[in-house]
mmCIF file of the N, C-alpha and C atoms, coordinates in Angstrom:
data_MODEL
# 
_entry.id   MODEL 
# 
loop_
_atom_site.group_PDB 
_atom_site.id 
_atom_site.type_symbol 
_atom_site.label_atom_id 
_atom_site.label_alt_id 
_atom_site.label_comp_id 
_atom_site.label_asym_id 
_atom_site.label_entity_id 
_atom_site.label_seq_id 
_atom_site.pdbx_PDB_ins_code 
_atom_site.Cartn_x 
_atom_site.Cartn_y 
_atom_site.Cartn_z 
_atom_site.occupancy 
_atom_site.B_iso_or_equiv 
_atom_site.pdbx_formal_charge 
_atom_site.auth_seq_id 
_atom_site.auth_comp_id 
_atom_site.auth_asym_id 
_atom_site.auth_atom_id 
_atom_site.pdbx_PDB_model_num 
ATOM 1   N N  . UNK A 1 1  ? -4.658  -5.256  -10.533 1.00 0.00 ? 1  UNK A N  1 
ATOM 2   C CA . UNK A 1 1  ? -5.498  -5.064  -9.345  1.00 0.00 ? 1  UNK A CA 1 
ATOM 3   C C  . UNK A 1 1  ? -5.783  -3.550  -9.210  1.00 0.00 ? 1  UNK A C  1 
ATOM 4   N N  . UNK A 1 2  ? -7.002  -3.234  -8.905  1.00 0.00 ? 2  UNK A N  1 
ATOM 5   C CA . UNK A 1 2  ? -7.368  -1.827  -8.690  1.00 0.00 ? 2  UNK A CA 1 
ATOM 6   C C  . UNK A 1 2  ? -7.321  -1.465  -7.215  1.00 0.00 ? 2  UNK A C  1 
ATOM 7   N N  . UNK A 1 3  ? -7.074  -0.246  -6.981  1.00 0.00 ? 3  UNK A N  1 
ATOM 8   C CA . UNK A 1 3  ? -7.009  0.253   -5.605  1.00 0.00 ? 3  UNK A CA 1 
ATOM 9   C C  . UNK A 1 3  ? -8.017  1.357   -5.414  1.00 0.00 ? 3  UNK A C  1 
ATOM 10  N N  . UNK A 1 4  ? -9.270  1.121   -5.809  1.00 0.00 ? 4  UNK A N  1 
ATOM 11  C CA . UNK A 1 4  ? -10.320 2.130   -5.623  1.00 0.00 ? 4  UNK A CA 1 
ATOM 12  C C  . UNK A 1 4  ? -10.598 2.266   -4.142  1.00 0.00 ? 4  UNK A C  1 
ATOM 13  N N  . UNK A 1 5  ? -10.412 3.445   -3.662  1.00 0.00 ? 5  UNK A N  1 
ATOM 14  C CA . UNK A 1 5  ? -10.574 3.743   -2.212  1.00 0.00 ? 5  UNK A CA 1 
ATOM 15  C C  . UNK A 1 5  ? -11.716 4.712   -2.028  1.00 0.00 ? 5  UNK A C  1 
ATOM 16  N N  . UNK A 1 6  ? -12.670 4.352   -1.169  1.00 0.00 ? 6  UNK A N  1 
ATOM 17  C CA . UNK A 1 6  ? -13.766 5.255   -0.849  1.00 0.00 ? 6  UNK A CA 1 
ATOM 18  C C  . UNK A 1 6  ? -13.351 6.134   0.319   1.00 0.00 ? 6  UNK A C  1 
ATOM 19  N N  . UNK A 1 7  ? -13.255 7.431   0.091   1.00 0.00 ? 7  UNK A N  1 
ATOM 20  C CA . UNK A 1 7  ? -12.816 8.330   1.124   1.00 0.00 ? 7  UNK A CA 1 
ATOM 21  C C  . UNK A 1 7  ? -13.971 8.824   2.030   1.00 0.00 ? 7  UNK A C  1 
ATOM 22  N N  . UNK A 1 8  ? -15.178 8.496   1.665   1.00 0.00 ? 8  UNK A N  1 
ATOM 23  C CA . UNK A 1 8  ? -16.341 8.938   2.446   1.00 0.00 ? 8  UNK A CA 1 
ATOM 24  C C  . UNK A 1 8  ? -17.078 7.811   3.108   1.00 0.00 ? 8  UNK A C  1 
ATOM 25  N N  . UNK A 1 9  ? -16.463 6.616   3.170   1.00 0.00 ? 9  UNK A N  1 
ATOM 26  C CA . UNK A 1 9  ? -17.103 5.457   3.774   1.00 0.00 ? 9  UNK A CA 1 
ATOM 27  C C  . UNK A 1 9  ? -16.803 5.300   5.260   1.00 0.00 ? 9  UNK A C  1 
ATOM 28  N N  . UNK A 1 10 ? -17.330 4.248   5.822   1.00 0.00 ? 10 UNK A N  1 
ATOM 29  C CA . UNK A 1 10 ? -17.112 3.964   7.264   1.00 0.00 ? 10 UNK A CA 1 
ATOM 30  C C  . UNK A 1 10 ? -15.693 3.475   7.536   1.00 0.00 ? 10 UNK A C  1 
ATOM 31  N N  . UNK A 1 11 ? -15.095 2.785   6.570   1.00 0.00 ? 11 UNK A N  1 
ATOM 32  C CA . UNK A 1 11 ? -13.762 2.234   6.736   1.00 0.00 ? 11 UNK A CA 1 
ATOM 33  C C  . UNK A 1 11 ? -12.730 3.278   6.331   1.00 0.00 ? 11 UNK A C  1 
ATOM 34  N N  . UNK A 1 12 ? -11.799 3.609   7.189   1.00 0.00 ? 12 UNK A N  1 
ATOM 35  C CA . UNK A 1 12 ? -10.804 4.631   6.862   1.00 0.00 ? 12 UNK A CA 1 
ATOM 36  C C  . UNK A 1 12 ? -10.017 4.242   5.593   1.00 0.00 ? 12 UNK A C  1 
ATOM 37  N N  . UNK A 1 13 ? -9.654  5.234   4.785   1.00 0.00 ? 13 UNK A N  1 
ATOM 38  C CA . UNK A 1 13 ? -8.910  4.959   3.550   1.00 0.00 ? 13 UNK A CA 1 
ATOM 39  C C  . UNK A 1 13 ? -7.635  4.162   3.778   1.00 0.00 ? 13 UNK A C  1 
ATOM 40  N N  . UNK A 1 14 ? -6.924  4.431   4.876   1.00 0.00 ? 14 UNK A N  1 
ATOM 41  C CA . UNK A 1 14 ? -5.691  3.694   5.137   1.00 0.00 ? 14 UNK A CA 1 
ATOM 42  C C  . UNK A 1 14 ? -5.926  2.221   5.350   1.00 0.00 ? 14 UNK A C  1 
ATOM 43  N N  . UNK A 1 15 ? -7.068  1.905   5.999   1.00 0.00 ? 15 UNK A N  1 
ATOM 44  C CA . UNK A 1 15 ? -7.416  0.495   6.252   1.00 0.00 ? 15 UNK A CA 1 
ATOM 45  C C  . UNK A 1 15 ? -7.794  -0.171  4.929   1.00 0.00 ? 15 UNK A C  1 
ATOM 46  N N  . UNK A 1 16 ? -8.537  0.528   4.076   1.00 0.00 ? 16 UNK A N  1 
ATOM 47  C CA . UNK A 1 16 ? -8.905  0.001   2.788   1.00 0.00 ? 16 UNK A CA 1 
ATOM 48  C C  . UNK A 1 16 ? -7.662  -0.301  1.954   1.00 0.00 ? 16 UNK A C  1 
ATOM 49  N N  . UNK A 1 17 ? -6.743  0.652   1.911   1.00 0.00 ? 17 UNK A N  1 
ATOM 50  C CA . UNK A 1 17 ? -5.502  0.472   1.178   1.00 0.00 ? 17 UNK A CA 1 
ATOM 51  C C  . UNK A 1 17 ? -4.698  -0.701  1.725   1.00 0.00 ? 17 UNK A C  1 
ATOM 52  N N  . UNK A 1 18 ? -4.563  -0.781  3.029   1.00 0.00 ? 18 UNK A N  1 
ATOM 53  C CA . UNK A 1 18 ? -3.849  -1.877  3.670   1.00 0.00 ? 18 UNK A CA 1 
ATOM 54  C C  . UNK A 1 18 ? -4.460  -3.221  3.240   1.00 0.00 ? 18 UNK A C  1 
ATOM 55  N N  . UNK A 1 19 ? -5.776  -3.327  3.314   1.00 0.00 ? 19 UNK A N  1 
ATOM 56  C CA . UNK A 1 19 ? -6.440  -4.582  2.958   1.00 0.00 ? 19 UNK A CA 1 
ATOM 57  C C  . UNK A 1 19 ? -6.199  -4.943  1.504   1.00 0.00 ? 19 UNK A C  1 
ATOM 58  N N  . UNK A 1 20 ? -6.276  -3.962  0.616   1.00 0.00 ? 20 UNK A N  1 
ATOM 59  C CA . UNK A 1 20 ? -6.091  -4.221  -0.805  1.00 0.00 ? 20 UNK A CA 1 
ATOM 60  C C  . UNK A 1 20 ? -4.648  -4.633  -1.096  1.00 0.00 ? 20 UNK A C  1 
ATOM 61  N N  . UNK A 1 21 ? -3.694  -3.976  -0.450  1.00 0.00 ? 21 UNK A N  1 
ATOM 62  C CA . UNK A 1 21 ? -2.302  -4.356  -0.646  1.00 0.00 ? 21 UNK A CA 1 
ATOM 63  C C  . UNK A 1 21 ? -1.996  -5.750  -0.098  1.00 0.00 ? 21 UNK A C  1 
ATOM 64  N N  . UNK A 1 22 ? -2.572  -6.067  1.057   1.00 0.00 ? 22 UNK A N  1 
ATOM 65  C CA . UNK A 1 22 ? -2.387  -7.422  1.608   1.00 0.00 ? 22 UNK A CA 1 
ATOM 66  C C  . UNK A 1 22 ? -2.930  -8.474  0.647   1.00 0.00 ? 22 UNK A C  1 
ATOM 67  N N  . UNK A 1 23 ? -4.107  -8.203  0.073   1.00 0.00 ? 23 UNK A N  1 
ATOM 68  C CA . UNK A 1 23 ? -4.696  -9.107  -0.913  1.00 0.00 ? 23 UNK A CA 1 
ATOM 69  C C  . UNK A 1 23 ? -3.800  -9.238  -2.147  1.00 0.00 ? 23 UNK A C  1 
ATOM 70  N N  . UNK A 1 24 ? -3.292  -8.121  -2.618  1.00 0.00 ? 24 UNK A N  1 
ATOM 71  C CA . UNK A 1 24 ? -2.420  -8.142  -3.794  1.00 0.00 ? 24 UNK A CA 1 
ATOM 72  C C  . UNK A 1 24 ? -1.141  -8.936  -3.527  1.00 0.00 ? 24 UNK A C  1 
ATOM 73  N N  . UNK A 1 25 ? -0.611  -8.811  -2.349  1.00 0.00 ? 25 UNK A N  1 
ATOM 74  C CA . UNK A 1 25 ? 0.614   -9.539  -2.003  1.00 0.00 ? 25 UNK A CA 1 
ATOM 75  C C  . UNK A 1 25 ? 0.292   -11.033 -1.877  1.00 0.00 ? 25 UNK A C  1 
ATOM 76  N N  . UNK A 1 26 ? -0.794  -11.342 -1.164  1.00 0.00 ? 26 UNK A N  1 
ATOM 77  C CA . UNK A 1 26 ? -1.154  -12.740 -0.935  1.00 0.00 ? 26 UNK A CA 1 
ATOM 78  C C  . UNK A 1 26 ? -1.557  -13.456 -2.230  1.00 0.00 ? 26 UNK A C  1 
ATOM 79  N N  . UNK A 1 27 ? -2.110  -12.717 -3.184  1.00 0.00 ? 27 UNK A N  1 
ATOM 80  C CA . UNK A 1 27 ? -2.584  -13.336 -4.422  1.00 0.00 ? 27 UNK A CA 1 
ATOM 81  C C  . UNK A 1 27 ? -1.488  -13.404 -5.496  1.00 0.00 ? 27 UNK A C  1 
ATOM 82  N N  . UNK A 1 28 ? -0.314  -12.881 -5.190  1.00 0.00 ? 28 UNK A N  1 
ATOM 83  C CA . UNK A 1 28 ? 0.789   -12.963 -6.126  1.00 0.00 ? 28 UNK A CA 1 
ATOM 84  C C  . UNK A 1 28 ? 0.926   -11.798 -7.090  1.00 0.00 ? 28 UNK A C  1 
ATOM 85  N N  . UNK A 1 29 ? 0.081   -10.799 -6.935  1.00 0.00 ? 29 UNK A N  1 
ATOM 86  C CA . UNK A 1 29 ? 0.225   -9.617  -7.796  1.00 0.00 ? 29 UNK A CA 1 
ATOM 87  C C  . UNK A 1 29 ? 1.612   -8.969  -7.536  1.00 0.00 ? 29 UNK A C  1 
ATOM 88  N N  . UNK A 1 30 ? 2.003   -8.999  -6.268  1.00 0.00 ? 30 UNK A N  1 
ATOM 89  C CA . UNK A 1 30 ? 3.317   -8.537  -5.850  1.00 0.00 ? 30 UNK A CA 1 
ATOM 90  C C  . UNK A 1 30 ? 4.045   -9.688  -5.185  1.00 0.00 ? 30 UNK A C  1 
ATOM 91  N N  . UNK A 1 31 ? 4.666   -10.542 -5.980  1.00 0.00 ? 31 UNK A N  1 
ATOM 92  C CA . UNK A 1 31 ? 5.382   -11.690 -5.384  1.00 0.00 ? 31 UNK A CA 1 
ATOM 93  C C  . UNK A 1 31 ? 6.647   -11.249 -4.675  1.00 0.00 ? 31 UNK A C  1 
ATOM 94  N N  . UNK A 1 32 ? 7.255   -12.099 -3.882  1.00 0.00 ? 32 UNK A N  1 
ATOM 95  C CA . UNK A 1 32 ? 8.501   -11.724 -3.199  1.00 0.00 ? 32 UNK A CA 1 
ATOM 96  C C  . UNK A 1 32 ? 9.541   -11.229 -4.189  1.00 0.00 ? 32 UNK A C  1 
ATOM 97  N N  . UNK A 1 33 ? 10.152  -10.107 -3.832  1.00 0.00 ? 33 UNK A N  1 
ATOM 98  C CA . UNK A 1 33 ? 11.195  -9.516  -4.686  1.00 0.00 ? 33 UNK A CA 1 
ATOM 99  C C  . UNK A 1 33 ? 10.658  -8.438  -5.621  1.00 0.00 ? 33 UNK A C  1 
ATOM 100 N N  . UNK A 1 34 ? 9.347   -8.377  -5.848  1.00 0.00 ? 34 UNK A N  1 
ATOM 101 C CA . UNK A 1 34 ? 8.797   -7.346  -6.696  1.00 0.00 ? 34 UNK A CA 1 
ATOM 102 C C  . UNK A 1 34 ? 8.443   -6.141  -5.866  1.00 0.00 ? 34 UNK A C  1 
ATOM 103 N N  . UNK A 1 35 ? 8.826   -4.989  -6.349  1.00 0.00 ? 35 UNK A N  1 
ATOM 104 C CA . UNK A 1 35 ? 8.592   -3.762  -5.610  1.00 0.00 ? 35 UNK A CA 1 
ATOM 105 C C  . UNK A 1 35 ? 7.151   -3.319  -5.728  1.00 0.00 ? 35 UNK A C  1 
ATOM 106 N N  . UNK A 1 36 ? 6.647   -2.715  -4.662  1.00 0.00 ? 36 UNK A N  1 
ATOM 107 C CA . UNK A 1 36 ? 5.368   -2.070  -4.713  1.00 0.00 ? 36 UNK A CA 1 
ATOM 108 C C  . UNK A 1 36 ? 5.528   -0.728  -5.389  1.00 0.00 ? 36 UNK A C  1 
ATOM 109 N N  . UNK A 1 37 ? 4.456   -0.115  -5.837  1.00 0.00 ? 37 UNK A N  1 
ATOM 110 C CA . UNK A 1 37 ? 4.582   1.237   -6.400  1.00 0.00 ? 37 UNK A CA 1 
ATOM 111 C C  . UNK A 1 37 ? 5.149   2.182   -5.372  1.00 0.00 ? 37 UNK A C  1 
ATOM 112 N N  . UNK A 1 38 ? 5.807   3.241   -5.847  1.00 0.00 ? 38 UNK A N  1 
ATOM 113 C CA . UNK A 1 38 ? 6.370   4.204   -4.923  1.00 0.00 ? 38 UNK A CA 1 
ATOM 114 C C  . UNK A 1 38 ? 5.217   4.904   -4.190  1.00 0.00 ? 38 UNK A C  1 
ATOM 115 N N  . UNK A 1 39 ? 5.552   5.522   -3.089  1.00 0.00 ? 39 UNK A N  1 
ATOM 116 C CA . UNK A 1 39 ? 4.520   6.233   -2.320  1.00 0.00 ? 39 UNK A CA 1 
ATOM 117 C C  . UNK A 1 39 ? 3.886   7.295   -3.182  1.00 0.00 ? 39 UNK A C  1 
ATOM 118 N N  . UNK A 1 40 ? 4.650   8.031   -3.939  1.00 0.00 ? 40 UNK A N  1 
ATOM 119 C CA . UNK A 1 40 ? 4.088   9.079   -4.806  1.00 0.00 ? 40 UNK A CA 1 
ATOM 120 C C  . UNK A 1 40 ? 3.210   8.485   -5.874  1.00 0.00 ? 40 UNK A C  1 
ATOM 121 N N  . UNK A 1 41 ? 3.676   7.397   -6.498  1.00 0.00 ? 41 UNK A N  1 
ATOM 122 C CA . UNK A 1 41 ? 2.862   6.769   -7.550  1.00 0.00 ? 41 UNK A CA 1 
ATOM 123 C C  . UNK A 1 41 ? 1.520   6.294   -7.001  1.00 0.00 ? 41 UNK A C  1 
ATOM 124 N N  . UNK A 1 42 ? 1.564   5.595   -5.850  1.00 0.00 ? 42 UNK A N  1 
ATOM 125 C CA . UNK A 1 42 ? 0.316   5.036   -5.314  1.00 0.00 ? 42 UNK A CA 1 
ATOM 126 C C  . UNK A 1 42 ? -0.578  6.161   -4.797  1.00 0.00 ? 42 UNK A C  1 
ATOM 127 N N  . UNK A 1 43 ? -0.018  7.214   -4.241  1.00 0.00 ? 43 UNK A N  1 
ATOM 128 C CA . UNK A 1 43 ? -0.839  8.358   -3.826  1.00 0.00 ? 43 UNK A CA 1 
ATOM 129 C C  . UNK A 1 43 ? -1.530  8.990   -5.022  1.00 0.00 ? 43 UNK A C  1 
ATOM 130 N N  . UNK A 1 44 ? -0.810  9.174   -6.107  1.00 0.00 ? 44 UNK A N  1 
ATOM 131 C CA . UNK A 1 44 ? -1.421  9.753   -7.314  1.00 0.00 ? 44 UNK A CA 1 
ATOM 132 C C  . UNK A 1 44 ? -2.499  8.840   -7.886  1.00 0.00 ? 44 UNK A C  1 
ATOM 133 N N  . UNK A 1 45 ? -2.223  7.511   -7.882  1.00 0.00 ? 45 UNK A N  1 
ATOM 134 C CA . UNK A 1 45 ? -3.168  6.547   -8.439  1.00 0.00 ? 45 UNK A CA 1 
ATOM 135 C C  . UNK A 1 45 ? -4.444  6.465   -7.602  1.00 0.00 ? 45 UNK A C  1 
ATOM 136 N N  . UNK A 1 46 ? -4.313  6.512   -6.286  1.00 0.00 ? 46 UNK A N  1 
ATOM 137 C CA . UNK A 1 46 ? -5.477  6.347   -5.419  1.00 0.00 ? 46 UNK A CA 1 
ATOM 138 C C  . UNK A 1 46 ? -6.158  7.660   -5.055  1.00 0.00 ? 46 UNK A C  1 
ATOM 139 N N  . UNK A 1 47 ? -5.444  8.744   -5.190  1.00 0.00 ? 47 UNK A N  1 
ATOM 140 C CA . UNK A 1 47 ? -5.973  10.055  -4.750  1.00 0.00 ? 47 UNK A CA 1 
ATOM 141 C C  . UNK A 1 47 ? -5.800  10.291  -3.266  1.00 0.00 ? 47 UNK A C  1 
ATOM 142 N N  . UNK A 1 48 ? -5.022  9.427   -2.611  1.00 0.00 ? 48 UNK A N  1 
ATOM 143 C CA . UNK A 1 48 ? -4.784  9.573   -1.182  1.00 0.00 ? 48 UNK A CA 1 
ATOM 144 C C  . UNK A 1 48 ? -3.560  10.429  -0.953  1.00 0.00 ? 48 UNK A C  1 
ATOM 145 N N  . UNK A 1 49 ? -3.445  10.998  0.205   1.00 0.00 ? 49 UNK A N  1 
ATOM 146 C CA . UNK A 1 49 ? -2.251  11.791  0.539   1.00 0.00 ? 49 UNK A CA 1 
ATOM 147 C C  . UNK A 1 49 ? -1.043  10.860  0.702   1.00 0.00 ? 49 UNK A C  1 
ATOM 148 N N  . UNK A 1 50 ? 0.128   11.367  0.371   1.00 0.00 ? 50 UNK A N  1 
ATOM 149 C CA . UNK A 1 50 ? 1.354   10.587  0.505   1.00 0.00 ? 50 UNK A CA 1 
ATOM 150 C C  . UNK A 1 50 ? 1.550   10.086  1.927   1.00 0.00 ? 50 UNK A C  1 
ATOM 151 N N  . UNK A 1 51 ? 1.190   10.867  2.922   1.00 0.00 ? 51 UNK A N  1 
ATOM 152 C CA . UNK A 1 51 ? 1.374   10.419  4.307   1.00 0.00 ? 51 UNK A CA 1 
ATOM 153 C C  . UNK A 1 51 ? 0.509   9.203   4.589   1.00 0.00 ? 51 UNK A C  1 
ATOM 154 N N  . UNK A 1 52 ? -0.701  9.132   4.017   1.00 0.00 ? 52 UNK A N  1 
ATOM 155 C CA . UNK A 1 52 ? -1.576  7.992   4.203   1.00 0.00 ? 52 UNK A CA 1 
ATOM 156 C C  . UNK A 1 52 ? -0.931  6.716   3.613   1.00 0.00 ? 52 UNK A C  1 
ATOM 157 N N  . UNK A 1 53 ? -0.416  6.883   2.437   1.00 0.00 ? 53 UNK A N  1 
ATOM 158 C CA . UNK A 1 53 ? 0.253   5.735   1.767   1.00 0.00 ? 53 UNK A CA 1 
ATOM 159 C C  . UNK A 1 53 ? 1.487   5.320   2.552   1.00 0.00 ? 53 UNK A C  1 
ATOM 160 N N  . UNK A 1 54 ? 2.272   6.314   2.992   1.00 0.00 ? 54 UNK A N  1 
ATOM 161 C CA . UNK A 1 54 ? 3.465   5.990   3.750   1.00 0.00 ? 54 UNK A CA 1 
ATOM 162 C C  . UNK A 1 54 ? 3.146   5.249   5.054   1.00 0.00 ? 54 UNK A C  1 
ATOM 163 N N  . UNK A 1 55 ? 2.127   5.692   5.776   1.00 0.00 ? 55 UNK A N  1 
ATOM 164 C CA . UNK A 1 55 ? 1.724   5.029   6.999   1.00 0.00 ? 55 UNK A CA 1 
ATOM 165 C C  . UNK A 1 55 ? 1.243   3.611   6.694   1.00 0.00 ? 55 UNK A C  1 
ATOM 166 N N  . UNK A 1 56 ? 0.575   3.441   5.605   1.00 0.00 ? 56 UNK A N  1 
ATOM 167 C CA . UNK A 1 56 ? 0.092   2.105   5.219   1.00 0.00 ? 56 UNK A CA 1 
ATOM 168 C C  . UNK A 1 56 ? 1.288   1.183   4.924   1.00 0.00 ? 56 UNK A C  1 
ATOM 169 N N  . UNK A 1 57 ? 2.292   1.702   4.205   1.00 0.00 ? 57 UNK A N  1 
ATOM 170 C CA . UNK A 1 57 ? 3.495   0.912   3.947   1.00 0.00 ? 57 UNK A CA 1 
ATOM 171 C C  . UNK A 1 57 ? 4.220   0.558   5.249   1.00 0.00 ? 57 UNK A C  1 
ATOM 172 N N  . UNK A 1 58 ? 4.248   1.497   6.197   1.00 0.00 ? 58 UNK A N  1 
ATOM 173 C CA . UNK A 1 58 ? 4.845   1.215   7.493   1.00 0.00 ? 58 UNK A CA 1 
ATOM 174 C C  . UNK A 1 58 ? 4.105   0.102   8.228   1.00 0.00 ? 58 UNK A C  1 
ATOM 175 N N  . UNK A 1 59 ? 2.765   0.107   8.104   1.00 0.00 ? 59 UNK A N  1 
ATOM 176 C CA . UNK A 1 59 ? 1.973   -0.931  8.750   1.00 0.00 ? 59 UNK A CA 1 
ATOM 177 C C  . UNK A 1 59 ? 2.232   -2.292  8.089   1.00 0.00 ? 59 UNK A C  1 
ATOM 178 N N  . UNK A 1 60 ? 2.391   -2.311  6.763   1.00 0.00 ? 60 UNK A N  1 
ATOM 179 C CA . UNK A 1 60 ? 2.694   -3.533  6.053   1.00 0.00 ? 60 UNK A CA 1 
ATOM 180 C C  . UNK A 1 60 ? 4.073   -4.076  6.501   1.00 0.00 ? 60 UNK A C  1 
ATOM 181 N N  . UNK A 1 61 ? 5.008   -3.145  6.666   1.00 0.00 ? 61 UNK A N  1 
ATOM 182 C CA . UNK A 1 61 ? 6.341   -3.551  7.133   1.00 0.00 ? 61 UNK A CA 1 
ATOM 183 C C  . UNK A 1 61 ? 6.270   -4.115  8.561   1.00 0.00 ? 61 UNK A C  1 
ATOM 184 N N  . UNK A 1 62 ? 5.531   -3.462  9.398   1.00 0.00 ? 62 UNK A N  1 
ATOM 185 C CA . UNK A 1 62 ? 5.381   -3.908  10.790  1.00 0.00 ? 62 UNK A CA 1 
ATOM 186 C C  . UNK A 1 62 ? 4.719   -5.284  10.878  1.00 0.00 ? 62 UNK A C  1 
ATOM 187 N N  . UNK A 1 63 ? 3.850   -5.571  9.950   1.00 0.00 ? 63 UNK A N  1 
ATOM 188 C CA . UNK A 1 63 ? 3.153   -6.866  9.932   1.00 0.00 ? 63 UNK A CA 1 
ATOM 189 C C  . UNK A 1 63 ? 3.970   -7.949  9.228   1.00 0.00 ? 63 UNK A C  1 
ATOM 190 N N  . UNK A 1 64 ? 5.126   -7.546  8.653   1.00 0.00 ? 64 UNK A N  1 
ATOM 191 C CA . UNK A 1 64 ? 5.973   -8.522  7.997   1.00 0.00 ? 64 UNK A CA 1 
ATOM 192 C C  . UNK A 1 64 ? 5.620   -8.822  6.545   1.00 0.00 ? 64 UNK A C  1 
ATOM 193 N N  . UNK A 1 65 ? 4.736   -8.021  5.951   1.00 0.00 ? 65 UNK A N  1 
ATOM 194 C CA . UNK A 1 65 ? 4.360   -8.243  4.559   1.00 0.00 ? 65 UNK A CA 1 
ATOM 195 C C  . UNK A 1 65 ? 5.421   -7.728  3.566   1.00 0.00 ? 65 UNK A C  1 
ATOM 196 N N  . UNK A 1 66 ? 6.140   -6.708  3.965   1.00 0.00 ? 66 UNK A N  1 
ATOM 197 C CA . UNK A 1 66 ? 7.160   -6.119  3.070   1.00 0.00 ? 66 UNK A CA 1 
ATOM 198 C C  . UNK A 1 66 ? 8.419   -5.816  3.871   1.00 0.00 ? 66 UNK A C  1 
ATOM 199 N N  . UNK A 1 67 ? 9.474   -5.660  3.138   1.00 0.00 ? 67 UNK A N  1 
ATOM 200 C CA . UNK A 1 67 ? 10.766  -5.191  3.691   1.00 0.00 ? 67 UNK A CA 1 
ATOM 201 C C  . UNK A 1 67 ? 11.077  -3.903  2.977   1.00 0.00 ? 67 UNK A C  1 
ATOM 202 N N  . UNK A 1 68 ? 11.641  -2.980  3.718   1.00 0.00 ? 68 UNK A N  1 
ATOM 203 C CA . UNK A 1 68 ? 11.953  -1.670  3.130   1.00 0.00 ? 68 UNK A CA 1 
ATOM 204 C C  . UNK A 1 68 ? 13.450  -1.496  3.108   1.00 0.00 ? 68 UNK A C  1 
ATOM 205 N N  . UNK A 1 69 ? 13.950  -1.177  1.948   1.00 0.00 ? 69 UNK A N  1 
ATOM 206 C CA . UNK A 1 69 ? 15.385  -0.892  1.808   1.00 0.00 ? 69 UNK A CA 1 
ATOM 207 C C  . UNK A 1 69 ? 15.612  0.596   1.931   1.00 0.00 ? 69 UNK A C  1 
ATOM 208 N N  . UNK A 1 70 ? 16.746  0.983   2.445   1.00 0.00 ? 70 UNK A N  1 
ATOM 209 C CA . UNK A 1 70 ? 17.070  2.396   2.607   1.00 0.00 ? 70 UNK A CA 1 
ATOM 210 C C  . UNK A 1 70 ? 17.037  3.146   1.300   1.00 0.00 ? 70 UNK A C  1 
ATOM 211 N N  . UNK A 1 71 ? 16.020  3.928   1.054   1.00 0.00 ? 71 UNK A N  1 
ATOM 212 C CA . UNK A 1 71 ? 15.885  4.710   -0.169  1.00 0.00 ? 71 UNK A CA 1 
ATOM 213 C C  . UNK A 1 71 ? 15.683  3.910   -1.429  1.00 0.00 ? 71 UNK A C  1 
ATOM 214 N N  . UNK A 1 72 ? 15.429  2.633   -1.265  1.00 0.00 ? 72 UNK A N  1 
ATOM 215 C CA . UNK A 1 72 ? 15.290  1.762   -2.451  1.00 0.00 ? 72 UNK A CA 1 
ATOM 216 C C  . UNK A 1 72 ? 13.837  1.327   -2.685  1.00 0.00 ? 72 UNK A C  1 
ATOM 217 N N  . UNK A 1 73 ? 12.914  1.940   -2.011  1.00 0.00 ? 73 UNK A N  1 
ATOM 218 C CA . UNK A 1 73 ? 11.512  1.550   -2.204  1.00 0.00 ? 73 UNK A CA 1 
ATOM 219 C C  . UNK A 1 73 ? 11.100  0.456   -1.256  1.00 0.00 ? 73 UNK A C  1 
ATOM 220 N N  . UNK A 1 74 ? 9.890   -0.060  -1.489  1.00 0.00 ? 74 UNK A N  1 
ATOM 221 C CA . UNK A 1 74 ? 9.291   -1.072  -0.624  1.00 0.00 ? 74 UNK A CA 1 
ATOM 222 C C  . UNK A 1 74 ? 9.208   -2.383  -1.367  1.00 0.00 ? 74 UNK A C  1 
# 
């Protein structure tokens, strides 16, 4: 799955990333128990700032899509 994010569009990059990650989780790209890319990896891959990726991961956690382990990734 690609995470091409348009930084100059109407939809904020964090919302685009959230939507793509939700789709990846729902479609089985990231099944239960499989870790998502690290914040640094996903930031480098998408060109987004680490804070944007971190906030997106927090939103996924808040919505119940992921669980976060202490220092163990998402």
